[in-house]
N, C-alpha and C positions, 0 to 999 in steps of 0.2 A: 362200717366206715371208720370206726375208731376215733381217735382224737385229732381234730383239725383246727388250724388257726383261723380265727374270725376277725382279728384286728391286730395290726402291727404298727409300731412306731419306734422311735429312737430316743434315748435319754441316758443321762448319767445316773448310775445306781448307787444308793447309799443304804447303810444299815445303822441302826442305833447302837452306840457303844454298849455291849452287854454289862460292862462293869459300872460305868457311871450313869447309864440310861439318860445321858444329856447330850453328848457330842455325837455327831455323825461321822461314820467311818466309810470312806469310799470303797465300794465293792468292785468298781471298774475304773481303769485308768483313763478311759475315754467313753464317748457315747456308744451304747450297744443297743441291739435290737431287743425290744420288750413286746411280747405278744400275748393276746388272750387266746386260750385254747378251749374248745368245747368237746367233751367226751360224750358221744351219743349213747354209748353203752351204759355208762353210769349216770348219765344226765347231769354232769357236773362241769364246772368252769374253773380254769386255772390261769394264773399269770406266770409266764415262764420267760426267763432271760438267761442266755448262755454267753459267757465271755471266753472265746476260744473253746477249750474242752471243759471249762468249769461252769457248773450250773450255779448262778448267783441269786436267782429268784425261782422258787417253786412254791407258789402260794395258791391254795384252793380257796375260791371265793365262797363265803358263807353269807347268809342274810344279815348276820350281826355286824359285819364289817362296815367301816365307814372310810371313805377317801376324803381327806381334808386338804384344801389348798392353803398353804401357809405363806405363799407369796405369789407374785404374778407368774413365776415360771417354776415353782416347786410345790410338790404335793406328797402326801404320805398316807400310809394305812398300816394298821396293826394286825399281825397274824399270830393268834394265840397258839396255834399248832406248832408254828416255827419258833414261838416265844421270842419274837423280835418285831421291830417296826421298820418297814421299808420306806425309803425316800427316793423320789425321782426328780431330777433336774432337767427341764426341757429347754430347747433352744428358743421357743417362742411361747407366748401366752395362748395362742390358738391351739398348739399341740397339747398343752396342759388341759385346756377346756375339752377337747375331743376325748382325751384319755379319761377325764372325770365323768363325762357323759356315758362313755362305754362302761365304766366301772358301775355306775348306777343302774344301767340297763342289765348288765350281767348279774348284779346283786338281786334285782327284781326277779330275773329268770331263775336264779338259785332258790329264791324264796318260794316261787310257784312250784318248783320241783320238790322242795321239802314238804310243802303242804300236800301235794299229791301223794308223796310217799307215806306221809302220816295217815292220810285217808285210807290208803290201801291197807296199812298195818291195822288200823282200827277196824276196818271191814273184815279183815281176816281173823282178828281176835274175837269179834262179835260172832262170826260164823262158827268159830271153834267152840265158843262158850255155848251157843245154841245147840250145836251138835252134841256137846257133852250132856246138856240137860235132856235133850231128846233121847239120847242113849240110855240115860238113867230111867226115864219113863218106860222106854222099850223093855228094860230089864224087868220092870214090874209086870209087863204084859206077856213078853215072849219067854219061852223056856227051851232048853235043848241046845242044839248046835247054833241056832241063830242067836240065842242069848249069849253064848260064849263068844261068838264073833262080835256081837255088839259090845260085850264087855272088853274084848281086846281093843276094839276101835276106841272105846271110851278111855281106856287106860292110855292109849297113844295120844289122844287129844288132851288128856290131863297133863301128860308129860310135855306136850307142846305148849300148853298154857303156862305151866310152871316155868318152862324155858323162856317163854315170852315175857313172863313177869320178871324173871331174873335179868333178861336183857333190858327190860324197861328200867329196873333199878340201876343196872350198869349204865344205861344211857342217862338216867337222871344224875348219877354220880359224875359221868363225863360232862353232862350239861352244867352241873354246878362248878366243876373244875374249869370249864370253858368260861363260865360267868366270872369266876374269880380271876382267871387270866385276863379276861376282857376288862375287868375292873382295874387290874394292874396296868394293862396297856392303856386304858383311858387315863389313868394317873400319869403314866409315862407320856402320853400324848399331850395332856395338859401341861406337864412339866416341860415338854418339848416346845409347846406353844409359848410358855413363859420364857424359855431359852431363846426362842425366835425374837420375842419382844426385846429381850436383853441384847441379842445380837443386833437388832435394829438400832437400839440405843448406842451400842458400841460402834455400829457403822456410822451413825450420825456424828458420834464423837470423832471417829476416824476421818470423816469428811471435813469436820471443822478443823481438825489438826492438819489435814491435807491442805485446806485453804490457807491456814496459818503458815504452813511450810511454803506454799506457793508464794504467799506475800513475802516471806523471808527470802525466798529464792529471787523474787523480783527485786527486792532491796539489794541483795548481794550482787545481782547482775548490774543494777544501777551503780553500786559501789565499784564493781569491776570496770564498768564503762568509765567512771570517774578516774579509777586507777590507771586505765589505759590512756585517758586524756592527760593525766598527770605525767605518765611515762613519756608521752609525746612532748609535753611541755618541758620535761626534764631533758629529753634528747635535744630539743631546740635550744634550751639553755646551755647544754653541754657544748653544742656547736657554737653558740654565741660566746661562751667562755673561751673556747679555742681561738675564735676570731679575735677576741679581746687580748688574749695572750700574744697572738701574732702581732697585733697592733702595738701592744706594750713592748714587745721586742724591737719593733721598728722605731718606737719612740725612744727606747733606750739607746738604740744605735744613733738616732738623730741627736740625742743628748750627749752621747759620747763624741759625736762629730762637733757639736757645739762647744763641748769642753776643750777639744783640741783646737778649735778656732779661737776660743777665749784665751788660750795660752799665747796666741800671736796677736791679741788685741793691743797690748802696749806698743809692739812694733808697728802695728797698723796705725795707732794713734800718733806715734812719732812721725810716721810717713805722712799721715794726714796733716799734721802740723806743718811739716816741710812743704807739702803740697799746697797748704793754705797760704804759707809765706810766698811760695812761687806764684800762687794764684793772685795774691795781692800785688806782687811785682808785675805780673802780667796785666792786672787791671790798670796799674799805673801806666804801663807801656801802652795799654789799649787806649787810655785817655789821651796820652800823648799822640798816639797814632790817629785817634779820632780828631784831635785838634789839627794835626797835619792834614788829615783827609778833608777836614772842613776848609783849610786854606787851599788845598789842591782843588777842591770842588769849586771854590771861588775863582781860582785861577782858570779852571776849566770853563767856568761860565763866561769869564772875561774872554778867554781864547775862543770860545764858541761864538760869542758876540762879534769878536774881531773877525773870525772866519766868515760869519754871516755878512759882515760888511765887505770883506774881501771878495766873497762870492758875488755880492751885488756889483762891486766895481768890476770884477772879472767878467760878469755877464754883460755889463755895459761895454767893456772893452771888446768882448767877443762880438757883440752886436755891431760895434764900430768896425771891427776887423772884417766881419761878414760884409758890411757895406763897402768897405774898401776893396774886398776881394771881388764883389759883384761889379764894382766900377772898373777894376783891372780887367775882369773878364770881358766886359763890354768894350774896353779899350783894345784888347787883343783882337776881339772880333772885328773891330773897326780897322785895325791894322791889317788883319788878314784880308779884309774886303778891299782895302786900298791896294794891297800887293797883287790881288787877283785882277784888279782893274788895270794896273800897270803892265 
């Protein structure tokens, strides 16, 4: 079957700065695919991530590895073989939790695979040693071609045991190296955790500074609003000043007209005095006329009374005349009747 993916997710990949061992260096510009692979042939597990044509994670999971959550969306683990620390930033806390659970599951599986491999090696080593001992005993018993064959087999087994011992020493050396690398990576991890705490403090300080800046921005906006209102008031005042200047020009024109009129005031005064004299003379004439009018009104009243008396006498005369006319009319009718009778 070969190597097959057993779990896949997406995350931003980081590696610890090899120089400072403190800062994170982005290994990908954006979120990339991160997968767990299982090799059935070697019975091993790997975390692999590829960005385009570049392999940015190739980490074989060992029982000694530990995946640590340093925040709600960020986790890391140390790889002694790659001599680095990998960091993953996820889009959600759930994705981080699933990846951490899978890491623990793969780590346990790798531990079981290692234990089984050690058991096989110990069984093989014990079997080789037993065969070597038996071969020595057989040498004491058998002679001839069989003894030579057993001697050859014994030599081969001794060589295998020596090779196994050499490999064991080599593995012990590698194990010690791995332990030392693991210790260094643990120190780096602790330092990284301390850096995370420092970053958290810096983040809190940045948030406080951001809040302070927001308050300042709010104050500046308020000042800008006041400045805008002041500009509007200044514009209104400018318009009012223009209106006042226009009114001032009108007043100056009126004042000029009044000055021109003031120049003719003496003439007007003299004319007024002349008119006053004429008015006084007219008043005298008016009094004289009023006296005459009073006399005329008296005469008119007398004439009206006389006219009334004359009207009364005329009415009496008319009444008498009407009577005479009626008598004359009757007289004519009598004459006419006498004429007709004759």
